[in-house]
C-alpha positions as CSV (number, residue, x, y, z in Angstrom):
1,M,27.2,5.4,-13.5
2,S,29.3,6.7,-10.7
3,D,28.0,10.3,-11.1
4,V,24.4,9.2,-10.2
5,A,23.6,10.3,-6.6
6,K,22.4,7.6,-4.2
7,P,19.0,8.3,-2.7
8,K,18.9,9.7,0.8
9,N,15.9,8.3,2.6
10,P,13.5,9.7,3.9
11,E,14.5,13.0,2.2
12,D,14.0,11.5,-1.2
13,D,10.8,9.6,-0.6
14,W,8.7,12.2,-2.4
15,K,10.4,11.2,-5.7
16,I,8.3,8.0,-5.9
17,W,5.3,10.2,-6.9
18,L,7.2,11.2,-10.0
19,V,6.9,7.6,-11.1
20,V,3.6,6.6,-9.5
21,N,1.0,9.2,-10.6
22,P,-1.6,9.5,-7.8
23,A,-4.2,10.7,-10.4
24,T,-3.9,7.3,-12.1
25,W,-3.0,4.9,-9.3
26,L,-4.5,6.2,-6.0
27,M,-8.0,4.7,-6.4
28,P,-6.8,1.3,-7.6
29,I,-4.4,1.2,-4.7
30,L,-7.1,2.1,-2.2
31,L,-9.5,-0.4,-3.7
32,S,-7.0,-3.2,-3.5
33,V,-6.2,-2.3,0.2
34,L,-10.0,-2.4,0.8
35,A,-10.2,-5.8,-0.9
36,I,-7.3,-7.1,1.2
37,A,-8.9,-5.8,4.4
38,I,-12.3,-7.4,3.6
39,A,-10.6,-10.7,2.8
40,V,-8.6,-10.6,6.1
41,H,-11.8,-9.9,8.1
42,W,-13.7,-12.6,6.2
43,V,-11.0,-15.2,7.1
44,V,-10.8,-14.1,10.7
45,F,-14.6,-14.4,11.1
46,A,-14.7,-17.7,9.2
47,V,-12.1,-19.2,11.6
48,G,-14.2,-18.1,14.5
49,L,-12.0,-15.3,16.0
50,G,-14.7,-12.6,15.5
51,W,-16.4,-10.5,18.2
52,S,-18.0,-13.5,19.9
53,A,-14.6,-15.1,20.7
């Protein structure tokens, strides 16, 4: 185990795409980000902190 090189960030950040294939996971990630953004906006407007505040 001692011969495994430690990652050097940010130089090795590209290696995450060897594990997370964008062809498979990009759209589900973007759709989940959209769902979170809509939920946050819904809560903010429900509390009364929208544009009229």
